[in-house]
mmCIF file of the protein (N, C-alpha, C, O) and its ligand, coordinates in Angstrom:
data_MODEL
# 
_entry.id   MODEL 
# 
loop_
_entity.id 
_entity.type 
_entity.pdbx_number_of_molecules 
1 polymer     1 
2 non-polymer 1 
# 
_entity_poly.entity_id                      1 
_entity_poly.type                           'polypeptide(L)' 
_entity_poly.nstd_linkage                   no 
_entity_poly.nstd_monomer                   no 
_entity_poly.pdbx_seq_one_letter_code       MVAQSQRDDGIWWECEDCGLLFDDKSDASEHEKRCDASEPTYIQ 
_entity_poly.pdbx_seq_one_letter_code_can   MVAQSQRDDGIWWECEDCGLLFDDKSDASEHEKRCDASEPTYIQ 
_entity_poly.pdbx_strand_id                 A 
# 
loop_
_entity_poly_seq.entity_id 
_entity_poly_seq.num 
_entity_poly_seq.mon_id 
_entity_poly_seq.hetero 
1 1  MET n 
1 2  VAL n 
1 3  ALA n 
1 4  GLN n 
1 5  SER n 
1 6  GLN n 
1 7  ARG n 
1 8  ASP n 
1 9  ASP n 
1 10 GLY n 
1 11 ILE n 
1 12 TRP n 
1 13 TRP n 
1 14 GLU n 
1 15 CYS n 
1 16 GLU n 
1 17 ASP n 
1 18 CYS n 
1 19 GLY n 
1 20 LEU n 
1 21 LEU n 
1 22 PHE n 
1 23 ASP n 
1 24 ASP n 
1 25 LYS n 
1 26 SER n 
1 27 ASP n 
1 28 ALA n 
1 29 SER n 
1 30 GLU n 
1 31 HIS n 
1 32 GLU n 
1 33 LYS n 
1 34 ARG n 
1 35 CYS n 
1 36 ASP n 
1 37 ALA n 
1 38 SER n 
1 39 GLU n 
1 40 PRO n 
1 41 THR n 
1 42 TYR n 
1 43 ILE n 
1 44 GLN n 
# 
loop_
_struct_asym.id 
_struct_asym.entity_id 
A 1 
B 2 
# 
loop_
_chem_comp.id 
_chem_comp.type 
_chem_comp.mon_nstd_flag 
ALA 'L-peptide linking' y 
ARG 'L-peptide linking' y 
ASP 'L-peptide linking' y 
CYS 'L-peptide linking' y 
GLN 'L-peptide linking' y 
GLU 'L-peptide linking' y 
GLY 'peptide linking'   y 
HIS 'L-peptide linking' y 
ILE 'L-peptide linking' y 
LEU 'L-peptide linking' y 
LYS 'L-peptide linking' y 
MET 'L-peptide linking' y 
PHE 'L-peptide linking' y 
PRO 'L-peptide linking' y 
SER 'L-peptide linking' y 
THR 'L-peptide linking' y 
TRP 'L-peptide linking' y 
TYR 'L-peptide linking' y 
VAL 'L-peptide linking' y 
ZN  non-polymer         . 
# 
_pdbx_entity_nonpoly.entity_id   2 
_pdbx_entity_nonpoly.name        ? 
_pdbx_entity_nonpoly.comp_id     ZN 
# 
_pdbx_nonpoly_scheme.asym_id         B 
_pdbx_nonpoly_scheme.entity_id       2 
_pdbx_nonpoly_scheme.mon_id          ZN 
_pdbx_nonpoly_scheme.ndb_seq_num     1 
_pdbx_nonpoly_scheme.pdb_seq_num     101 
_pdbx_nonpoly_scheme.auth_seq_num    101 
_pdbx_nonpoly_scheme.pdb_mon_id      ZN 
_pdbx_nonpoly_scheme.auth_mon_id     ZN 
_pdbx_nonpoly_scheme.pdb_strand_id   A 
_pdbx_nonpoly_scheme.pdb_ins_code    . 
# 
loop_
_atom_site.group_PDB 
_atom_site.id 
_atom_site.type_symbol 
_atom_site.label_atom_id 
_atom_site.label_alt_id 
_atom_site.label_comp_id 
_atom_site.label_asym_id 
_atom_site.label_entity_id 
_atom_site.label_seq_id 
_atom_site.pdbx_PDB_ins_code 
_atom_site.Cartn_x 
_atom_site.Cartn_y 
_atom_site.Cartn_z 
_atom_site.occupancy 
_atom_site.B_iso_or_equiv 
_atom_site.pdbx_formal_charge 
_atom_site.auth_seq_id 
_atom_site.auth_comp_id 
_atom_site.auth_asym_id 
_atom_site.auth_atom_id 
_atom_site.pdbx_PDB_model_num 
ATOM   1   N  N  . MET A 1 1  ? 95.974  106.841 106.978 1.00 0.00 ? 1   MET A N  1 
ATOM   2   C  CA . MET A 1 1  ? 95.089  107.036 108.132 1.00 0.00 ? 1   MET A CA 1 
ATOM   3   C  C  . MET A 1 1  ? 93.638  106.802 107.737 1.00 0.00 ? 1   MET A C  1 
ATOM   4   O  O  . MET A 1 1  ? 93.241  107.057 106.600 1.00 0.00 ? 1   MET A O  1 
ATOM   5   N  N  . VAL A 1 2  ? 92.856  106.313 108.691 1.00 0.00 ? 2   VAL A N  1 
ATOM   6   C  CA . VAL A 1 2  ? 91.427  106.132 108.483 1.00 0.00 ? 2   VAL A CA 1 
ATOM   7   C  C  . VAL A 1 2  ? 90.695  107.148 109.352 1.00 0.00 ? 2   VAL A C  1 
ATOM   8   O  O  . VAL A 1 2  ? 90.899  107.206 110.564 1.00 0.00 ? 2   VAL A O  1 
ATOM   9   N  N  . ALA A 1 3  ? 89.842  107.945 108.720 1.00 0.00 ? 3   ALA A N  1 
ATOM   10  C  CA . ALA A 1 3  ? 89.136  109.001 109.438 1.00 0.00 ? 3   ALA A CA 1 
ATOM   11  C  C  . ALA A 1 3  ? 87.654  108.677 109.534 1.00 0.00 ? 3   ALA A C  1 
ATOM   12  O  O  . ALA A 1 3  ? 87.047  108.214 108.568 1.00 0.00 ? 3   ALA A O  1 
ATOM   13  N  N  . GLN A 1 4  ? 87.075  108.921 110.702 1.00 0.00 ? 4   GLN A N  1 
ATOM   14  C  CA . GLN A 1 4  ? 85.642  108.720 110.879 1.00 0.00 ? 4   GLN A CA 1 
ATOM   15  C  C  . GLN A 1 4  ? 84.901  109.879 110.229 1.00 0.00 ? 4   GLN A C  1 
ATOM   16  O  O  . GLN A 1 4  ? 85.302  111.035 110.362 1.00 0.00 ? 4   GLN A O  1 
ATOM   17  N  N  . SER A 1 5  ? 83.815  109.565 109.523 1.00 0.00 ? 5   SER A N  1 
ATOM   18  C  CA . SER A 1 5  ? 83.062  110.590 108.816 1.00 0.00 ? 5   SER A CA 1 
ATOM   19  C  C  . SER A 1 5  ? 81.574  110.421 109.100 1.00 0.00 ? 5   SER A C  1 
ATOM   20  O  O  . SER A 1 5  ? 80.985  109.394 108.766 1.00 0.00 ? 5   SER A O  1 
ATOM   21  N  N  . GLN A 1 6  ? 80.974  111.428 109.714 1.00 0.00 ? 6   GLN A N  1 
ATOM   22  C  CA . GLN A 1 6  ? 79.542  111.369 110.043 1.00 0.00 ? 6   GLN A CA 1 
ATOM   23  C  C  . GLN A 1 6  ? 78.727  111.893 108.877 1.00 0.00 ? 6   GLN A C  1 
ATOM   24  O  O  . GLN A 1 6  ? 78.882  113.038 108.454 1.00 0.00 ? 6   GLN A O  1 
ATOM   25  N  N  . ARG A 1 7  ? 77.846  111.027 108.359 1.00 0.00 ? 7   ARG A N  1 
ATOM   26  C  CA . ARG A 1 7  ? 76.976  111.442 107.259 1.00 0.00 ? 7   ARG A CA 1 
ATOM   27  C  C  . ARG A 1 7  ? 75.529  111.292 107.690 1.00 0.00 ? 7   ARG A C  1 
ATOM   28  O  O  . ARG A 1 7  ? 75.236  110.731 108.746 1.00 0.00 ? 7   ARG A O  1 
ATOM   29  N  N  . ASP A 1 8  ? 74.622  111.803 106.853 1.00 0.00 ? 8   ASP A N  1 
ATOM   30  C  CA . ASP A 1 8  ? 73.195  111.702 107.156 1.00 0.00 ? 8   ASP A CA 1 
ATOM   31  C  C  . ASP A 1 8  ? 72.761  110.254 107.310 1.00 0.00 ? 8   ASP A C  1 
ATOM   32  O  O  . ASP A 1 8  ? 71.879  109.937 108.109 1.00 0.00 ? 8   ASP A O  1 
ATOM   33  N  N  . ASP A 1 9  ? 73.400  109.366 106.523 1.00 0.00 ? 9   ASP A N  1 
ATOM   34  C  CA . ASP A 1 9  ? 72.984  107.969 106.528 1.00 0.00 ? 9   ASP A CA 1 
ATOM   35  C  C  . ASP A 1 9  ? 73.850  107.115 107.437 1.00 0.00 ? 9   ASP A C  1 
ATOM   36  O  O  . ASP A 1 9  ? 73.812  105.888 107.347 1.00 0.00 ? 9   ASP A O  1 
ATOM   37  N  N  . GLY A 1 10 ? 74.626  107.738 108.306 1.00 0.00 ? 10  GLY A N  1 
ATOM   38  C  CA . GLY A 1 10 ? 75.387  106.959 109.257 1.00 0.00 ? 10  GLY A CA 1 
ATOM   39  C  C  . GLY A 1 10 ? 76.853  107.356 109.309 1.00 0.00 ? 10  GLY A C  1 
ATOM   40  O  O  . GLY A 1 10 ? 77.271  108.374 108.758 1.00 0.00 ? 10  GLY A O  1 
ATOM   41  N  N  . ILE A 1 11 ? 77.611  106.519 109.988 1.00 0.00 ? 11  ILE A N  1 
ATOM   42  C  CA . ILE A 1 11 ? 79.041  106.791 110.135 1.00 0.00 ? 11  ILE A CA 1 
ATOM   43  C  C  . ILE A 1 11 ? 79.820  106.014 109.091 1.00 0.00 ? 11  ILE A C  1 
ATOM   44  O  O  . ILE A 1 11 ? 79.619  104.813 108.909 1.00 0.00 ? 11  ILE A O  1 
ATOM   45  N  N  . TRP A 1 12 ? 80.700  106.709 108.417 1.00 0.00 ? 12  TRP A N  1 
ATOM   46  C  CA . TRP A 1 12 ? 81.547  106.091 107.414 1.00 0.00 ? 12  TRP A CA 1 
ATOM   47  C  C  . TRP A 1 12 ? 82.995  106.243 107.832 1.00 0.00 ? 12  TRP A C  1 
ATOM   48  O  O  . TRP A 1 12 ? 83.340  107.065 108.681 1.00 0.00 ? 12  TRP A O  1 
ATOM   49  N  N  . TRP A 1 13 ? 83.828  105.429 107.215 1.00 0.00 ? 13  TRP A N  1 
ATOM   50  C  CA . TRP A 1 13 ? 85.267  105.485 107.482 1.00 0.00 ? 13  TRP A CA 1 
ATOM   51  C  C  . TRP A 1 13 ? 85.980  105.796 106.185 1.00 0.00 ? 13  TRP A C  1 
ATOM   52  O  O  . TRP A 1 13 ? 85.800  105.113 105.177 1.00 0.00 ? 13  TRP A O  1 
ATOM   53  N  N  . GLU A 1 14 ? 86.781  106.820 106.225 1.00 0.00 ? 14  GLU A N  1 
ATOM   54  C  CA . GLU A 1 14 ? 87.402  107.316 105.012 1.00 0.00 ? 14  GLU A CA 1 
ATOM   55  C  C  . GLU A 1 14 ? 88.916  107.101 105.036 1.00 0.00 ? 14  GLU A C  1 
ATOM   56  O  O  . GLU A 1 14 ? 89.590  107.430 106.012 1.00 0.00 ? 14  GLU A O  1 
ATOM   57  N  N  . CYS A 1 15 ? 89.428  106.548 103.952 1.00 0.00 ? 15  CYS A N  1 
ATOM   58  C  CA . CYS A 1 15 ? 90.873  106.453 103.786 1.00 0.00 ? 15  CYS A CA 1 
ATOM   59  C  C  . CYS A 1 15 ? 91.393  107.843 103.437 1.00 0.00 ? 15  CYS A C  1 
ATOM   60  O  O  . CYS A 1 15 ? 91.038  108.409 102.403 1.00 0.00 ? 15  CYS A O  1 
ATOM   61  N  N  . GLU A 1 16 ? 92.232  108.380 104.303 1.00 0.00 ? 16  GLU A N  1 
ATOM   62  C  CA . GLU A 1 16 ? 92.699  109.749 104.073 1.00 0.00 ? 16  GLU A CA 1 
ATOM   63  C  C  . GLU A 1 16 ? 93.711  109.816 102.944 1.00 0.00 ? 16  GLU A C  1 
ATOM   64  O  O  . GLU A 1 16 ? 94.017  110.896 102.438 1.00 0.00 ? 16  GLU A O  1 
ATOM   65  N  N  . ASP A 1 17 ? 94.231  108.662 102.551 1.00 0.00 ? 17  ASP A N  1 
ATOM   66  C  CA . ASP A 1 17 ? 95.216  108.653 101.474 1.00 0.00 ? 17  ASP A CA 1 
ATOM   67  C  C  . ASP A 1 17 ? 94.560  108.834 100.120 1.00 0.00 ? 17  ASP A C  1 
ATOM   68  O  O  . ASP A 1 17 ? 95.038  109.608 99.290  1.00 0.00 ? 17  ASP A O  1 
ATOM   69  N  N  . CYS A 1 18 ? 93.451  108.111 99.890  1.00 0.00 ? 18  CYS A N  1 
ATOM   70  C  CA . CYS A 1 18 ? 92.839  108.155 98.565  1.00 0.00 ? 18  CYS A CA 1 
ATOM   71  C  C  . CYS A 1 18 ? 91.390  108.639 98.590  1.00 0.00 ? 18  CYS A C  1 
ATOM   72  O  O  . CYS A 1 18 ? 90.815  108.902 97.534  1.00 0.00 ? 18  CYS A O  1 
ATOM   73  N  N  . GLY A 1 19 ? 90.785  108.763 99.788  1.00 0.00 ? 19  GLY A N  1 
ATOM   74  C  CA . GLY A 1 19 ? 89.441  109.304 99.885  1.00 0.00 ? 19  GLY A CA 1 
ATOM   75  C  C  . GLY A 1 19 ? 88.333  108.278 99.783  1.00 0.00 ? 19  GLY A C  1 
ATOM   76  O  O  . GLY A 1 19 ? 87.158  108.644 99.816  1.00 0.00 ? 19  GLY A O  1 
ATOM   77  N  N  . LEU A 1 20 ? 88.673  106.994 99.661  1.00 0.00 ? 20  LEU A N  1 
ATOM   78  C  CA . LEU A 1 20 ? 87.649  105.958 99.597  1.00 0.00 ? 20  LEU A CA 1 
ATOM   79  C  C  . LEU A 1 20 ? 86.867  105.894 100.901 1.00 0.00 ? 20  LEU A C  1 
ATOM   80  O  O  . LEU A 1 20 ? 87.435  106.060 101.981 1.00 0.00 ? 20  LEU A O  1 
ATOM   81  N  N  . LEU A 1 21 ? 85.547  105.651 100.797 1.00 0.00 ? 21  LEU A N  1 
ATOM   82  C  CA . LEU A 1 21 ? 84.687  105.546 101.975 1.00 0.00 ? 21  LEU A CA 1 
ATOM   83  C  C  . LEU A 1 21 ? 84.291  104.098 102.198 1.00 0.00 ? 21  LEU A C  1 
ATOM   84  O  O  . LEU A 1 21 ? 84.026  103.361 101.248 1.00 0.00 ? 21  LEU A O  1 
ATOM   85  N  N  . PHE A 1 22 ? 84.255  103.696 103.466 1.00 0.00 ? 22  PHE A N  1 
ATOM   86  C  CA . PHE A 1 22 ? 83.848  102.347 103.854 1.00 0.00 ? 22  PHE A CA 1 
ATOM   87  C  C  . PHE A 1 22 ? 82.811  102.452 104.956 1.00 0.00 ? 22  PHE A C  1 
ATOM   88  O  O  . PHE A 1 22 ? 82.851  103.365 105.781 1.00 0.00 ? 22  PHE A O  1 
ATOM   89  N  N  . ASP A 1 23 ? 81.862  101.488 104.962 1.00 0.00 ? 23  ASP A N  1 
ATOM   90  C  CA . ASP A 1 23 ? 80.848  101.495 106.015 1.00 0.00 ? 23  ASP A CA 1 
ATOM   91  C  C  . ASP A 1 23 ? 81.267  100.631 107.200 1.00 0.00 ? 23  ASP A C  1 
ATOM   92  O  O  . ASP A 1 23 ? 80.511  100.467 108.158 1.00 0.00 ? 23  ASP A O  1 
ATOM   93  N  N  . ASP A 1 24 ? 82.460  100.090 107.128 1.00 0.00 ? 24  ASP A N  1 
ATOM   94  C  CA . ASP A 1 24 ? 82.954  99.239  108.195 1.00 0.00 ? 24  ASP A CA 1 
ATOM   95  C  C  . ASP A 1 24 ? 84.410  99.612  108.491 1.00 0.00 ? 24  ASP A C  1 
ATOM   96  O  O  . ASP A 1 24 ? 85.240  99.683  107.585 1.00 0.00 ? 24  ASP A O  1 
ATOM   97  N  N  . LYS A 1 25 ? 84.703  99.845  109.760 1.00 0.00 ? 25  LYS A N  1 
ATOM   98  C  CA . LYS A 1 25 ? 86.049  100.320 110.094 1.00 0.00 ? 25  LYS A CA 1 
ATOM   99  C  C  . LYS A 1 25 ? 87.116  99.283  109.779 1.00 0.00 ? 25  LYS A C  1 
ATOM   100 O  O  . LYS A 1 25 ? 88.218  99.630  109.356 1.00 0.00 ? 25  LYS A O  1 
ATOM   101 N  N  . SER A 1 26 ? 86.787  97.997  109.986 1.00 0.00 ? 26  SER A N  1 
ATOM   102 C  CA . SER A 1 26 ? 87.782  96.961  109.711 1.00 0.00 ? 26  SER A CA 1 
ATOM   103 C  C  . SER A 1 26 ? 88.085  96.900  108.216 1.00 0.00 ? 26  SER A C  1 
ATOM   104 O  O  . SER A 1 26 ? 89.224  96.661  107.813 1.00 0.00 ? 26  SER A O  1 
ATOM   105 N  N  . ASP A 1 27 ? 87.044  97.120  107.389 1.00 0.00 ? 27  ASP A N  1 
ATOM   106 C  CA . ASP A 1 27 ? 87.276  97.153  105.945 1.00 0.00 ? 27  ASP A CA 1 
ATOM   107 C  C  . ASP A 1 27 ? 88.200  98.308  105.582 1.00 0.00 ? 27  ASP A C  1 
ATOM   108 O  O  . ASP A 1 27 ? 89.107  98.163  104.762 1.00 0.00 ? 27  ASP A O  1 
ATOM   109 N  N  . ALA A 1 28 ? 87.956  99.451  106.204 1.00 0.00 ? 28  ALA A N  1 
ATOM   110 C  CA . ALA A 1 28 ? 88.783  100.619 105.930 1.00 0.00 ? 28  ALA A CA 1 
ATOM   111 C  C  . ALA A 1 28 ? 90.222  100.377 106.374 1.00 0.00 ? 28  ALA A C  1 
ATOM   112 O  O  . ALA A 1 28 ? 91.165  100.768 105.686 1.00 0.00 ? 28  ALA A O  1 
ATOM   113 N  N  . SER A 1 29 ? 90.383  99.735  107.521 1.00 0.00 ? 29  SER A N  1 
ATOM   114 C  CA . SER A 1 29 ? 91.726  99.465  108.028 1.00 0.00 ? 29  SER A CA 1 
ATOM   115 C  C  . SER A 1 29 ? 92.463  98.504  107.116 1.00 0.00 ? 29  SER A C  1 
ATOM   116 O  O  . SER A 1 29 ? 93.653  98.672  106.851 1.00 0.00 ? 29  SER A O  1 
ATOM   117 N  N  . GLU A 1 30 ? 91.741  97.485  106.631 1.00 0.00 ? 30  GLU A N  1 
ATOM   118 C  CA . GLU A 1 30 ? 92.361  96.525  105.719 1.00 0.00 ? 30  GLU A CA 1 
ATOM   119 C  C  . GLU A 1 30 ? 92.787  97.215  104.428 1.00 0.00 ? 30  GLU A C  1 
ATOM   120 O  O  . GLU A 1 30 ? 93.872  96.963  103.904 1.00 0.00 ? 30  GLU A O  1 
ATOM   121 N  N  . HIS A 1 31 ? 91.914  98.091  103.923 1.00 0.00 ? 31  HIS A N  1 
ATOM   122 C  CA . HIS A 1 31 ? 92.245  98.821  102.709 1.00 0.00 ? 31  HIS A CA 1 
ATOM   123 C  C  . HIS A 1 31 ? 93.474  99.696  102.938 1.00 0.00 ? 31  HIS A C  1 
ATOM   124 O  O  . HIS A 1 31 ? 94.376  99.759  102.102 1.00 0.00 ? 31  HIS A O  1 
ATOM   125 N  N  . GLU A 1 32 ? 93.491  100.367 104.085 1.00 0.00 ? 32  GLU A N  1 
ATOM   126 C  CA . GLU A 1 32 ? 94.557  101.317 104.351 1.00 0.00 ? 32  GLU A CA 1 
ATOM   127 C  C  . GLU A 1 32 ? 95.932  100.636 104.356 1.00 0.00 ? 32  GLU A C  1 
ATOM   128 O  O  . GLU A 1 32 ? 96.938  101.240 103.983 1.00 0.00 ? 32  GLU A O  1 
ATOM   129 N  N  . LYS A 1 33 ? 95.956  99.362  104.788 1.00 0.00 ? 33  LYS A N  1 
ATOM   130 C  CA . LYS A 1 33 ? 97.222  98.636  104.792 1.00 0.00 ? 33  LYS A CA 1 
ATOM   131 C  C  . LYS A 1 33 ? 97.754  98.454  103.375 1.00 0.00 ? 33  LYS A C  1 
ATOM   132 O  O  . LYS A 1 33 ? 98.961  98.455  103.131 1.00 0.00 ? 33  LYS A O  1 
ATOM   133 N  N  . ARG A 1 34 ? 96.797  98.298  102.438 1.00 0.00 ? 34  ARG A N  1 
ATOM   134 C  CA . ARG A 1 34 ? 97.201  98.021  101.062 1.00 0.00 ? 34  ARG A CA 1 
ATOM   135 C  C  . ARG A 1 34 ? 97.226  99.267  100.193 1.00 0.00 ? 34  ARG A C  1 
ATOM   136 O  O  . ARG A 1 34 ? 97.749  99.250  99.079  1.00 0.00 ? 34  ARG A O  1 
ATOM   137 N  N  . CYS A 1 35 ? 96.654  100.355 100.715 1.00 0.00 ? 35  CYS A N  1 
ATOM   138 C  CA . CYS A 1 35 ? 96.503  101.562 99.901  1.00 0.00 ? 35  CYS A CA 1 
ATOM   139 C  C  . CYS A 1 35 ? 97.881  102.126 99.551  1.00 0.00 ? 35  CYS A C  1 
ATOM   140 O  O  . CYS A 1 35 ? 98.725  102.337 100.422 1.00 0.00 ? 35  CYS A O  1 
ATOM   141 N  N  . ASP A 1 36 ? 98.080  102.360 98.276  1.00 0.00 ? 36  ASP A N  1 
ATOM   142 C  CA . ASP A 1 36 ? 99.363  102.915 97.856  1.00 0.00 ? 36  ASP A CA 1 
ATOM   143 C  C  . ASP A 1 36 ? 99.205  104.319 97.288  1.00 0.00 ? 36  ASP A C  1 
ATOM   144 O  O  . ASP A 1 36 ? 100.056 104.797 96.536  1.00 0.00 ? 36  ASP A O  1 
ATOM   145 N  N  . ALA A 1 37 ? 98.098  104.980 97.658  1.00 0.00 ? 37  ALA A N  1 
ATOM   146 C  CA . ALA A 1 37 ? 97.833  106.320 97.126  1.00 0.00 ? 37  ALA A CA 1 
ATOM   147 C  C  . ALA A 1 37 ? 98.933  107.300 97.529  1.00 0.00 ? 37  ALA A C  1 
ATOM   148 O  O  . ALA A 1 37 ? 99.225  108.258 96.813  1.00 0.00 ? 37  ALA A O  1 
ATOM   149 N  N  . SER A 1 38 ? 99.537  107.039 98.695  1.00 0.00 ? 38  SER A N  1 
ATOM   150 C  CA . SER A 1 38 ? 100.568 107.961 99.170  1.00 0.00 ? 38  SER A CA 1 
ATOM   151 C  C  . SER A 1 38 ? 101.951 107.543 98.677  1.00 0.00 ? 38  SER A C  1 
ATOM   152 O  O  . SER A 1 38 ? 102.951 108.211 98.940  1.00 0.00 ? 38  SER A O  1 
ATOM   153 N  N  . GLU A 1 39 ? 101.984 106.418 97.954  1.00 0.00 ? 39  GLU A N  1 
ATOM   154 C  CA . GLU A 1 39 ? 103.256 105.952 97.412  1.00 0.00 ? 39  GLU A CA 1 
ATOM   155 C  C  . GLU A 1 39 ? 103.100 105.674 95.923  1.00 0.00 ? 39  GLU A C  1 
ATOM   156 O  O  . GLU A 1 39 ? 103.075 104.517 95.505  1.00 0.00 ? 39  GLU A O  1 
ATOM   157 N  N  . PRO A 1 40 ? 102.999 106.710 95.138  1.00 0.00 ? 40  PRO A N  1 
ATOM   158 C  CA . PRO A 1 40 ? 102.770 106.521 93.701  1.00 0.00 ? 40  PRO A CA 1 
ATOM   159 C  C  . PRO A 1 40 ? 103.865 105.667 93.074  1.00 0.00 ? 40  PRO A C  1 
ATOM   160 O  O  . PRO A 1 40 ? 105.056 105.847 93.326  1.00 0.00 ? 40  PRO A O  1 
ATOM   161 N  N  . THR A 1 41 ? 103.408 104.724 92.243  1.00 0.00 ? 41  THR A N  1 
ATOM   162 C  CA . THR A 1 41 ? 104.365 103.823 91.605  1.00 0.00 ? 41  THR A CA 1 
ATOM   163 C  C  . THR A 1 41 ? 104.651 104.282 90.179  1.00 0.00 ? 41  THR A C  1 
ATOM   164 O  O  . THR A 1 41 ? 105.374 103.621 89.434  1.00 0.00 ? 41  THR A O  1 
ATOM   165 N  N  . TYR A 1 42 ? 104.084 105.399 89.818  1.00 0.00 ? 42  TYR A N  1 
ATOM   166 C  CA . TYR A 1 42 ? 104.312 105.933 88.480  1.00 0.00 ? 42  TYR A CA 1 
ATOM   167 C  C  . TYR A 1 42 ? 104.548 107.442 88.574  1.00 0.00 ? 42  TYR A C  1 
ATOM   168 O  O  . TYR A 1 42 ? 104.173 108.090 89.552  1.00 0.00 ? 42  TYR A O  1 
ATOM   169 N  N  . ILE A 1 43 ? 105.161 107.964 87.558  1.00 0.00 ? 43  ILE A N  1 
ATOM   170 C  CA . ILE A 1 43 ? 105.402 109.401 87.504  1.00 0.00 ? 43  ILE A CA 1 
ATOM   171 C  C  . ILE A 1 43 ? 104.726 109.960 86.262  1.00 0.00 ? 43  ILE A C  1 
ATOM   172 O  O  . ILE A 1 43 ? 104.916 109.459 85.154  1.00 0.00 ? 43  ILE A O  1 
ATOM   173 N  N  . GLN A 1 44 ? 103.939 110.998 86.464  1.00 0.00 ? 44  GLN A N  1 
ATOM   174 C  CA . GLN A 1 44 ? 103.242 111.589 85.335  1.00 0.00 ? 44  GLN A CA 1 
ATOM   175 C  C  . GLN A 1 44 ? 104.200 112.370 84.444  1.00 0.00 ? 44  GLN A C  1 
ATOM   176 O  O  . GLN A 1 44 ? 103.780 112.940 83.437  1.00 0.00 ? 44  GLN A O  1 
HETATM 177 ZN ZN . ZN  B 2 .  ? 93.156  104.419 100.231 1.00 0.00 2 101 ZN  A ZN 1 
# 
């Protein structure tokens, strides 16, 4: 999921899976499609 985040310097978009912030919603959406933070490919 991509969450809108209001900051002092403007609106950011946050990937809820890994916490990355983007200043553009389309960038965040593109990242979210590829984000595998919720699907770990390794086991600690
Ligand atoms: Zn992510």
